[in-house]
N, C-alpha and C positions, 0 to 999 in steps of 0.2 A: 504494500500500500504506500502510495506516495503522499507525503504530507504537503498540504498547501498552506502558504503563508496567509495570514489575515490581511484583509484589505486595509491599506493605510487610511488614516483619517484625512478627510479633506477639510482643513480648517477654513479655506477660502470660501467654500460654499456651504459649510455647515453639515458635512457628511458625517458618517458614523464610523466608529472603530469596531473591531471585532467584538462580538457579544451584544451589539446593538446599542452601546452607550454613545451618546452624542459627543462629538468632538468638542473640546474646549476652545472657545474663541472669545475675543473681546466683545462685550455687549455694545452694539451700535445703537446710537440714538436716532430714531427715525426722523427724517427731514419733515418739517411742517408742510402740510398740504394747503395750498392756496386755491380756493374754489374758483373755477373759471367764471368770468363775467358772462351773464346771459347774452346770447347773440341777438342783436336787433337787426332784422333784415332791412335792406335798403328800401326806401319808399319807391313805388313804381314811378316811372317817367313816361310810360306809354300805356295806351289802353285800346282795346279793339272796339269798345262800345262808348258812346257819348252819354250814356245814362248816368245820372247823378243821384238817382233815387236813394233815399235813406229813411228808414222807418224805425230805427232804434231809439234808445233813450238819449235825451239831450239835457245837459246840465248847464248851470251858469255859475261863474265865480263872482261873488258879491264884492262890494267895496271893502268889506271886513275880511275877505279871504275865504269865506265859507262857500262850500260847493253845495248848491241846492238844485232841485229839478227846475228846468226852464219852463216857464209858462208864457206862451206866445201872447203878447198884448193884442188888443183889438186893432186890426189894420186900419190905416188911414189912407184914403185915396184908392186908386186902382192898383191891383196887385198883378204883377207879371208872373205867369207860371211857366214861361219859356225856360228851357234848360240853359243855364249859364247867365241869363239875364237877371238883373237885380233891381227891384224897386225897394229893396230892404223892407220887405213886407213885415208888418207887425212891430216895426221899430218906431215908437212914438216920438222919441226925441233924437237929437243929433248924437247922443251918447249911445254907441252900439253895445249890446251885451257881450260879455266875455264868455262865449259859448265853449262848452267842452263835451266830448263824447268819449266813451270807453274805447280802449285799444290804441293802436299806433297809426291809424289812418284818419286824416282830416275828412270831415263830411260836410256836404252842402245842405244848409238849413235855411230855406226861404231867402236865398240870395246871398247869405253870409256863409263864412266857413266856421265850423266848430272845430276847435283844436283838439288833437288827441291827448288824452290824459297821460299816455305813456311817453309823450314827447318831452324833450328838455324844455325848461322854462323859456329859453331863447326862441325856440321854434314856435311855442304858443304866442309869444310876444310879436313875432313876425306876422302871424295870422291875424291877431287882434288889431295890430296896427293897420294892416291892409284893409280890414273890414271898415275902417274909418273913412276910406275914400271910395269904397265900392259904390257904383252908380253915378259917380261924377262924370262929366263929359271928357272926351278926348280933346286935349289942347296941345298942339305941337309946342314943345319946349316947356310944357307945364310941369312944375315940380323941380325945375333946375335953378332958377334964380333964388328960390327959397323952397323949403320942404312944404310950406303952406301955400296952397294954390287952389283956385276955383275949379281946376281940371288938371289932368296929368297925361303925359305921353307915356310910351312904353317903359323907357328907362327911368322916367320920373316916378312911375308906379312902383317899380322894383326898388328904387332908392328909398322911397318913403317907407316901404315895408321893412327893409333892412335897418333903416334908421330907428324904427320903433323898437328894435331889439338891441340898440346901441352897437350895431355891426357896420355902420357907415356914418362918417362924420359930415360928409358933404355929398350932394347928389352927383351921380356919375351918368355919362351917356352910354349908349350901347357899345361903342368901341372900347371905352374904358372898362366895361364889364368883361371884356374878353381877357383881361388880365387880373380880374378881381379875385381875392381869396386864394383858394387852392385849385389845382387842376383836377378835372374829372367830375364824376357823379358823386354827389354828397349822400350821406346816409339819410338825411332828412330833407335837405334843400338842394336843388340843382338849378343853376342859372344858365339859360341858353342865350348866347349873344353873338351878334355879327355886326358889321358896320351900320346896318340899317334897322335892326330890331333887337329887342331883349324881352324875355319873359322868365318866369320862375315857376318851377314845380315845387310845391311845399307839402310834404307829407301826403302826397297822392292827389292833390288838387292843383290846377294851373292858374296862376295869377297873370293875367294878360290883358292888354287893351285891344288886341286883334281878335276878331271873331272866327279865325281859321279853325276848322274842325269843331265849331260850336254851333249847334242848330239854332240858337237864339238870334244869331247874326247881329248882335248889338255891339257897338263900339264902346271904348272907354274902359276904365279899370273894373274888372269883374273876375269872379272865380269861374273857371270854365273846366270842361272835361279835359283830361290829358289828351295829347295828340297821338295819332297812330305812329308817327315817326317824327324825329327832330333833326332831320338832315340839314346840313348847311350852317350849323351853329356850333360855336365853341362851348364846351361844357365846363362850368366852374362851380364852386360851392364855398360858402363861408367856412373859415377854418373851424374845425370841431363839429361841423354839422353836415 
């Protein structure tokens, strides 16, 4: 009979010695585990449909910061039901409500945009600022001499919204937006710009003065359906968004 030698202990991997006793090795302190941050998908920048219908719950942030269910006031004047068009139905005063909806997508609520609750505060502020000028007329150069204007052009509209979130100190024209912020598609906000036009997709809604791809065919600052394609534009986004 040939005797066989016991298998050597593998200290590096915690093997066993003959007889099944565990090999002695220094006790290692496990490295702390840092949980991965939840992944937030990029907001869409295109859509096959121009439908903006939303029937879910809508909330309002009050002046005291409380989140309460939104109750639509009695409308004043004629209400436009066209997709993308806005007579800011149900808004009795010039102070627009700070609308909120659950989730990570902005929603179209009677001409205004309701900001997603899951969005950063800056994104919500962009949406609420833009709501202040929705329905005003298109004026070439509007919003460039000053952020305050009786009407706005395309880049003036985008400038006003970004300024509302302290992301722009002075209005920019469409050519300047070609180099604004960071390159590419943003997680929440994407600006599309070329020498002749600029608009922004914010959390799944399009802020634009052009009625392109919008069945309402109304001009001026409005929330509109996403376009089917965004060819011919440089894509930029605010840093961090």
